[in-house]
C-alpha positions as CSV (number, residue, x, y, z in Angstrom):
1,M,53.2,-24.8,63.2
2,D,56.4,-24.8,61.3
3,T,59.3,-22.5,61.5
4,V,61.6,-20.6,58.8
5,V,65.1,-19.6,60.1
6,S,67.0,-16.7,58.7
7,N,70.4,-19.6,58.5
8,A,68.1,-21.6,56.4
9,P,68.7,-22.0,52.9
10,P,66.6,-19.7,50.6
11,V,63.0,-21.5,48.9
12,H,62.9,-21.2,45.4
13,V,59.8,-21.3,43.4
14,R,60.0,-21.5,39.9
15,G,58.3,-18.5,38.1
16,E,57.2,-15.3,39.4
17,T,53.6,-16.7,40.5
18,T,52.5,-19.9,41.7
19,S,49.1,-21.3,41.5
20,R,46.0,-20.1,43.7
21,L,45.2,-21.8,47.3
22,P,42.4,-23.6,47.6
23,V,39.2,-22.1,47.8
24,T,38.6,-20.2,51.2
25,D,42.0,-20.4,52.7
26,H,42.8,-17.3,54.1
27,V,46.4,-16.1,55.2
28,V,46.6,-13.7,58.1
29,V,50.5,-12.2,58.0
30,M,50.3,-11.8,61.8
31,G,53.1,-9.5,64.0
32,V,54.1,-6.5,66.1
33,A,54.2,-3.0,64.3
34,G,57.5,-2.7,62.0
35,S,57.5,-6.6,61.6
36,G,56.6,-5.7,57.4
37,K,52.9,-7.2,57.5
38,T,52.3,-4.8,54.4
39,T,55.2,-5.2,52.0
40,V,55.2,-9.4,52.7
41,A,51.1,-9.8,52.6
42,A,51.1,-7.2,49.3
43,L,54.0,-9.4,47.8
44,L,52.0,-12.7,49.0
45,A,49.0,-12.3,47.3
46,E,50.3,-10.8,44.2
47,R,52.2,-14.2,43.7
48,L,49.1,-15.7,44.7
49,G,47.2,-13.8,42.7
50,L,44.4,-13.2,46.1
51,D,42.6,-10.4,47.3
52,V,44.7,-8.3,49.8
53,A,43.7,-6.4,53.0
54,E,45.3,-4.0,55.5
55,A,44.0,-4.4,58.9
56,D,44.6,-0.8,59.9
57,E,41.5,0.0,57.4
58,F,39.0,-1.8,59.7
59,H,40.1,-0.3,62.6
60,P,37.1,2.6,64.0
61,R,38.7,6.5,64.0
62,A,38.7,5.8,67.7
63,N,41.1,3.1,67.6
64,I,43.2,5.4,65.9
65,E,43.1,8.1,67.1
66,K,44.1,5.9,70.8
67,M,46.8,4.7,69.1
68,S,48.3,8.1,67.4
69,A,48.3,9.5,70.8
70,G,50.5,6.7,72.2
71,T,47.8,4.8,73.9
72,P,47.7,0.8,73.8
73,L,43.9,-0.6,72.6
74,T,42.3,-2.8,75.2
75,D,40.7,-5.9,74.4
76,E,37.6,-4.0,74.0
77,D,38.8,-1.4,71.5
78,R,40.4,-4.8,69.3
79,W,37.2,-6.9,69.1
80,P,35.1,-4.9,66.8
81,W,38.3,-4.7,64.6
82,L,38.9,-8.4,64.6
83,R,35.0,-9.1,64.1
84,A,35.6,-7.0,61.0
85,I,38.6,-8.9,59.9
86,R,36.3,-12.1,60.1
87,E,33.8,-10.7,58.0
88,W,36.2,-9.3,55.7
89,L,37.3,-12.8,55.2
90,E,34.2,-14.6,55.2
91,S,32.7,-12.4,52.3
92,E,35.9,-13.4,50.3
93,S,34.9,-16.8,51.6
94,D,31.6,-16.4,50.0
95,A,32.6,-15.0,47.1
96,G,34.7,-18.3,46.9
97,R,38.0,-16.3,46.9
98,S,40.9,-17.0,49.2
99,A,42.7,-13.9,50.4
100,V,45.6,-12.5,52.4
101,V,45.0,-9.8,55.0
102,T,47.4,-7.9,57.4
103,C,46.6,-8.3,61.3
104,S,49.0,-8.1,64.1
105,A,46.8,-11.1,65.6
106,L,48.6,-10.6,68.8
107,K,46.6,-13.1,71.4
108,R,45.6,-16.6,71.0
109,S,42.1,-15.6,71.6
110,Y,42.5,-12.6,68.6
111,R,43.5,-15.4,66.3
112,D,40.8,-17.7,67.0
113,E,38.4,-15.0,66.6
114,L,39.9,-14.7,62.9
115,R,39.9,-18.3,62.9
116,R,35.9,-18.2,63.0
117,A,35.4,-17.4,59.6
118,R,34.3,-19.5,57.2
119,G,37.4,-21.4,55.2
120,R,40.6,-22.6,56.2
121,V,42.7,-19.7,57.9
122,R,46.7,-19.8,58.6
123,F,48.6,-18.0,60.2
124,V,52.1,-16.3,59.0
125,H,54.3,-14.6,61.9
126,L,56.9,-12.3,61.3
127,A,59.4,-12.2,64.0
128,G,62.0,-10.2,64.7
129,S,64.3,-8.5,67.8
130,R,62.8,-5.7,69.6
131,D,65.9,-3.5,68.3
132,L,65.4,-4.4,64.8
133,L,61.8,-3.5,64.5
134,A,62.1,-0.3,66.5
135,E,65.0,0.6,63.5
136,R,62.3,-0.6,61.1
137,M,60.0,2.0,62.7
138,A,61.5,4.7,63.4
139,G,62.6,4.7,60.0
140,R,58.7,4.8,58.3
141,S,57.0,7.8,57.8
142,G,53.2,8.4,57.5
143,H,52.2,5.7,60.1
144,F,50.2,6.6,63.0
145,M,51.8,3.8,65.2
146,P,54.3,5.5,67.4
147,L,57.5,3.7,68.1
148,S,56.3,4.0,71.8
149,L,53.9,1.3,71.2
150,L,56.3,-1.2,70.4
151,D,56.7,-2.3,74.0
152,S,53.3,-2.8,74.6
153,Q,52.7,-4.9,71.3
154,L,55.7,-7.2,72.3
155,A,54.4,-7.5,76.2
156,T,51.0,-8.7,74.4
157,L,52.3,-10.7,72.2
158,E,51.9,-14.3,72.5
159,P,53.6,-16.7,69.6
160,L,51.9,-19.1,67.4
161,E,51.4,-22.5,69.7
162,A,52.3,-25.6,68.2
163,D,48.4,-26.7,67.8
164,E,47.8,-23.8,65.5
165,D,48.0,-23.5,61.1
166,G,51.1,-21.2,61.3
167,L,54.2,-20.3,59.9
168,V,56.7,-18.1,61.9
169,V,59.5,-16.4,59.7
170,D,62.4,-14.4,61.0
171,V,62.2,-11.0,59.7
172,T,66.0,-10.8,59.3
173,T,65.4,-12.9,55.9
174,P,65.1,-11.3,52.8
175,V,61.3,-10.1,51.9
176,R,61.9,-12.1,48.4
177,D,62.6,-14.7,50.4
178,V,60.1,-15.0,52.7
179,V,57.7,-14.7,50.2
180,A,58.5,-17.7,48.2
181,A,59.0,-19.3,51.7
182,V,55.2,-19.0,52.7
183,A,54.8,-19.7,49.1
184,A,56.3,-22.7,49.4
185,W,54.7,-23.9,52.7
186,L,50.6,-22.9,51.6
187,H,51.5,-25.3,48.8
188,A,53.2,-28.0,50.8
189,P,51.2,-31.3,51.1
190,S,51.6,-31.2,54.8
191,A,49.8,-27.5,54.6
192,S,46.9,-28.9,52.7
């Protein structure tokens, strides 16, 4: 696992796009609500020319209704959702494509399920302080996830471990620098 910290010098990558990842390499942009997963995933996918999916689209209606009511999901609620994301990654692999997907991926066991997808699955953990995440959540509109579930997500979160194929990024880093750092990490010889 690698780490990018906010006081590190920005990573500069020439041009607006970089080359595509090796076929069937997938990136899961993970973290709790308010960490910026959707923004980073969309910009990263655009930069790399990859398909992108939002994990919320894989939730069954019952999960969304439960979260909207302020009730945390259980593991039993999450397993079908995680399998659906893994199956989407596998369909991308079967089509010979790499992809980017958002997913909170809060526990190692959840990430293990996603890692079962054909191809290499790498994780980018967007990490930030509770206060910053709460501020971001309070400022967004039209999302079903209430601020009241942030503490539940933080309590459930198991950070990436040293043996996991991942990168931790401080979300106080400007988003453009986050995307550049992730793209550079994905293309680094040690990441292959």
